[in-house]
MIVOVEX-235040 format. One line per 2 residues: number of its first residue (from 1); their letters; for each residue x, y, z of N, C-alpha, C. Coordinates in nm, 2 decimals, padded with zeros to 4 digits. Layout:
REM residues N
NUM	a	X/Y/Z/X/Y/Z/X/Y/Z  ... $
This chain:
REM residues 118
1	mg	00.08/-00.12/00.00/00.00/00.00/00.00/00.09/00.13/00.00  00.20/00.12/00.07/00.29/00.24/00.08/00.35/00.27/-00.06 $
3	ek	00.37/00.17/-00.14/00.43/00.19/-00.27/00.34/00.27/-00.36  00.21/00.25/-00.35/00.12/00.32/-00.43/00.12/00.47/-00.39 $
5	kv	00.13/00.50/-00.26/00.13/00.64/-00.22/00.26/00.71/-00.27  00.37/00.64/-00.26/00.50/00.69/-00.31/00.49/00.72/-00.46 $
7	la	00.43/00.63/-00.53/00.41/00.64/-00.68/00.32/00.76/-00.71  00.21/00.78/-00.63/00.12/00.89/-00.65/00.19/01.02/-00.62 $
9	vm	00.27/01.03/-00.52/00.34/01.15/-00.48/00.44/01.18/-00.59  00.52/01.08/-00.64/00.61/01.10/-00.75/00.54/01.16/-00.88 $
11	mf	00.43/01.10/-00.91/00.36/01.14/-01.03/00.31/01.29/-01.01  00.26/01.32/-00.89/00.22/01.46/-00.87/00.34/01.56/-00.88 $
13	vm	00.45/01.52/-00.82/00.57/01.61/-00.83/00.62/01.63/-00.98  00.62/01.52/-01.05/00.66/01.53/-01.19/00.56/01.62/-01.27 $
15	ay	00.43/01.60/-01.25/00.33/01.68/-01.32/00.34/01.83/-01.28  00.36/01.85/-01.16/00.38/01.99/-01.11/00.50/02.05/-01.17 $
17	gl	00.61/01.98/-01.17/00.74/02.03/-01.23/00.72/02.06/-01.38  00.65/01.98/-01.45/00.62/02.01/-01.59/00.54/02.13/-01.61 $
19	av	00.44/02.15/-01.53/00.35/02.26/-01.54/00.42/02.39/-01.51  00.51/02.39/-01.41/00.59/02.51/-01.37/00.69/02.55/-01.48 $
21	tr	00.75/02.45/-01.54/00.86/02.48/-01.64/00.81/02.50/-01.78  00.70/02.45/-01.82/00.65/02.46/-01.95/00.59/02.60/-01.97 $
23	ls	00.64/02.68/-02.07/00.59/02.81/-02.09/00.47/02.81/-02.18  00.37/02.89/-02.15/00.26/02.90/-02.24/00.27/03.03/-02.33 $
25	ys	00.20/03.03/-02.44/00.21/03.14/-02.53/00.16/03.27/-02.46  00.08/03.26/-02.36/00.03/03.38/-02.30/00.14/03.45/-02.22 $
27	qi	00.25/03.38/-02.18/00.36/03.43/-02.11/00.46/03.50/-02.20  00.45/03.48/-02.33/00.56/03.53/-02.42/00.52/03.67/-02.46 $
29	pa	00.61/03.76/-02.44/00.59/03.90/-02.47/00.56/03.93/-02.62  00.49/04.03/-02.65/00.45/04.06/-02.79/00.58/04.10/-02.87 $
31	tc	00.68/04.14/-02.81/00.81/04.18/-02.88/00.87/04.06/-02.94  00.83/03.94/-02.91/00.89/03.81/-02.96/00.81/03.75/-03.07 $
33	ng	00.75/03.83/-03.15/00.67/03.78/-03.27/00.76/03.70/-03.36  00.72/03.57/-03.37/00.79/03.48/-03.46/00.90/03.40/-03.38 $
35	de	00.92/03.43/-03.25/01.02/03.36/-03.18/00.96/03.28/-03.06  00.83/03.25/-03.07/00.76/03.18/-02.97/00.81/03.04/-02.95 $
37	nl	00.85/02.97/-03.06/00.90/02.83/-03.04/01.03/02.83/-02.97  01.12/02.93/-03.00/01.25/02.94/-02.93/01.22/02.95/-02.78 $
39	ls	01.14/03.04/-02.74/01.11/03.06/-02.60/01.04/02.94/-02.54  00.95/02.89/-02.61/00.87/02.78/-02.55/00.96/02.65/-02.54 $
41	fc	01.02/02.61/-02.64/01.10/02.49/-02.64/01.23/02.50/-02.56  01.28/02.62/-02.55/01.41/02.64/-02.47/01.38/02.69/-02.32 $
43	ge	01.25/02.71/-02.29/01.22/02.76/-02.16/01.27/02.68/-02.05  01.25/02.55/-02.06/01.30/02.46/-01.95/01.45/02.46/-01.93 $
45	yl	01.52/02.47/-02.04/01.67/02.48/-02.03/01.71/02.62/-01.97  01.64/02.73/-02.01/01.68/02.86/-01.97/01.64/02.90/-01.83 $
47	vn	01.54/02.82/-01.78/01.49/02.85/-01.65/01.55/02.76/-01.54  01.57/02.64/-01.58/01.61/02.53/-01.48/01.76/02.50/-01.49 $
49	ni	01.81/02.42/-01.41/01.94/02.37/-01.41/01.96/02.25/-01.49  01.92/02.25/-01.61/01.93/02.14/-01.70/02.06/02.16/-01.78 $
51	an	02.15/02.06/-01.79/02.28/02.07/-01.84/02.28/02.11/-01.99  02.19/02.05/-02.07/02.19/02.07/-02.21/02.05/02.10/-02.27 $
53	ps	02.04/02.18/-02.37/01.91/02.21/-02.43/01.87/02.09/-02.51  01.74/02.07/-02.53/01.68/01.96/-02.61/01.70/01.99/-02.75 $
55	sd	01.68/01.88/-02.83/01.70/01.90/-02.98/01.59/02.00/-03.03  01.47/01.99/-02.97/01.36/02.09/-03.02/01.40/02.23/-02.99 $
57	cc	01.47/02.25/-02.87/01.52/02.38/-02.84/01.62/02.43/-02.94  01.72/02.34/-02.97/01.83/02.38/-03.06/01.77/02.41/-03.20 $
59	ns	01.68/02.32/-03.24/01.62/02.35/-03.38/01.55/02.48/-03.38  01.47/02.51/-03.28/01.39/02.64/-03.27/01.49/02.75/-03.26 $
61	as	01.59/02.74/-03.18/01.69/02.85/-03.17/01.76/02.87/-03.30  01.80/02.77/-03.37/01.87/02.78/-03.50/01.78/02.85/-03.60 $
63	da	01.65/02.81/-03.61/01.56/02.88/-03.70/01.55/03.03/-03.66  01.53/03.06/-03.53/01.51/03.20/-03.49/01.63/03.28/-03.52 $
65	fk	01.75/03.23/-03.49/01.88/03.31/-03.51/01.90/03.33/-03.66  01.88/03.23/-03.74/01.89/03.24/-03.88/01.80/03.35/-03.94 $
67	ra	01.68/03.35/-03.89/01.58/03.45/-03.94/01.63/03.59/-03.89  01.68/03.59/-03.77/01.72/03.72/-03.72/01.84/03.78/-03.79 $
69	ma	01.93/03.69/-03.83/02.06/03.73/-03.90/02.03/03.77/-04.05  01.91/03.75/-04.09/01.88/03.79/-04.23/01.89/03.94/-04.25 $
71	ng	01.87/04.02/-04.14/01.89/04.16/-04.15/01.91/04.22/-04.02  01.96/04.34/-04.01/02.00/04.41/-03.89/01.88/04.43/-03.79 $
73	qg	01.76/04.46/-03.85/01.65/04.47/-03.76/01.61/04.34/-03.70  01.63/04.23/-03.76/01.60/04.10/-03.70/01.69/04.08/-03.58 $
75	ir	01.81/04.12/-03.59/01.90/04.10/-03.47/01.86/04.19/-03.36  01.82/04.31/-03.39/01.77/04.40/-03.28/01.64/04.34/-03.22 $
77	di	01.56/04.29/-03.30/01.43/04.23/-03.25/01.45/04.11/-03.16  01.54/04.02/-03.21/01.56/03.90/-03.12/01.63/03.93/-02.99 $
79	cn	01.72/04.03/-03.00/01.79/04.07/-02.88/01.69/04.14/-02.78  01.61/04.22/-02.83/01.50/04.28/-02.75/01.41/04.18/-02.69 $
81	cl	01.37/04.08/-02.78/01.29/03.97/-02.73/01.35/03.90/-02.62  01.48/03.86/-02.63/01.55/03.78/-02.53/01.56/03.86/-02.40 $
83	rv	01.59/03.99/-02.41/01.60/04.07/-02.29/01.46/04.08/-02.22  01.36/04.11/-02.29/01.22/04.13/-02.23/01.17/03.99/-02.18 $
85	ag	01.18/03.89/-02.26/01.13/03.76/-02.22/01.22/03.70/-02.11  01.35/03.72/-02.12/01.43/03.67/-02.01/01.40/03.73/-01.88 $
87	sn	01.37/03.85/-01.87/01.32/03.91/-01.75/01.19/03.87/-01.70  01.09/03.87/-01.80/00.95/03.83/-01.76/00.94/03.68/-01.73 $
89	lh	01.02/03.60/-01.79/01.01/03.45/-01.78/01.12/03.39/-01.69  01.20/03.48/-01.62/01.30/03.44/-01.53/01.41/03.35/-01.58 $
91	fh	01.45/03.38/-01.71/01.56/03.31/-01.77/01.69/03.34/-01.70  01.78/03.25/-01.69/01.91/03.27/-01.64/01.99/03.34/-01.76 $
93	qd	02.03/03.46/-01.74/02.09/03.53/-01.85/02.21/03.46/-01.91  02.29/03.40/-01.82/02.41/03.33/-01.86/02.38/03.21/-01.95 $
95	kv	02.26/03.15/-01.93/02.22/03.04/-02.01/02.17/03.09/-02.15  02.11/03.21/-02.15/02.07/03.27/-02.28/02.19/03.30/-02.36 $
97	vs	02.29/03.36/-02.30/02.42/03.39/-02.37/02.48/03.26/-02.42  02.48/03.16/-02.35/02.55/03.03/-02.39/02.47/02.94/-02.48 $
99	lp	02.34/02.98/-02.50/02.25/02.89/-02.58/02.31/02.87/-02.72  02.35/02.97/-02.80/02.40/02.93/-02.93/02.52/02.84/-02.93 $
101	ga	02.61/02.85/-02.83/02.72/02.76/-02.82/02.68/02.62/-02.79  02.58/02.61/-02.69/02.53/02.48/-02.65/02.46/02.41/-02.77 $
103	ch	02.41/02.48/-02.86/02.34/02.43/-02.98/02.42/02.43/-03.10  02.55/02.47/-03.09/02.64/02.47/-03.20/02.59/02.56/-03.32 $
105	iq	02.55/02.68/-03.28/02.49/02.78/-03.37/02.59/02.89/-03.39  02.64/02.92/-03.51/02.73/03.03/-03.54/02.65/03.16/-03.56 $
107	ls	02.68/03.26/-03.48/02.61/03.39/-03.49/02.70/03.49/-03.56  02.64/03.59/-03.62/02.71/03.70/-03.68/02.71/03.82/-03.58 $
109	fn	02.66/03.80/-03.46/02.66/03.91/-03.36/02.70/03.85/-03.23  02.73/03.94/-03.14/02.78/03.91/-03.00/02.66/03.88/-02.91 $
111	mh	02.65/03.76/-02.87/02.53/03.72/-02.78/02.54/03.79/-02.65  02.66/03.82/-02.59/02.67/03.88/-02.46/02.61/04.03/-02.47 $
113	lc	02.65/04.10/-02.58/02.60/04.23/-02.60/02.45/04.23/-02.63  02.40/04.12/-02.69/02.26/04.11/-02.72/02.18/04.10/-02.59 $
115	vy	02.22/04.02/-02.50/02.15/03.99/-02.38/02.17/04.10/-02.27  02.29/04.14/-02.25/02.32/04.23/-02.15/02.32/04.38/-02.20 $
117	gs	02.33/04.40/-02.33/02.32/04.53/-02.38/02.44/04.62/-02.36  02.55/04.56/-02.31/02.68/04.64/-02.30/02.79/04.54/-02.29 $
């Protein structure tokens, strides 16, 4: 009988953890138009102490950064998005800065300047 209670508690803790770390579209600022997948799929990595981003996160990040690097305004937009979203969604800024490296994405801009602004 005790094993069932332990299993029930474990299931509750897992479900609660998923609910807390999964970002909903309503939490994503309007400044991130087009970058919702990046924020949603990478949210768990950027908020928690997970060692590596998921493949979905890296794929979304790659798409978002490629789209941003197509023009100068795109870079400004994604940097603004990451600053605003990072603050609103409690991202660890150091993890945002290291995301391209963790996903093996080459950027044409400085991610530290993008996130910290200086």
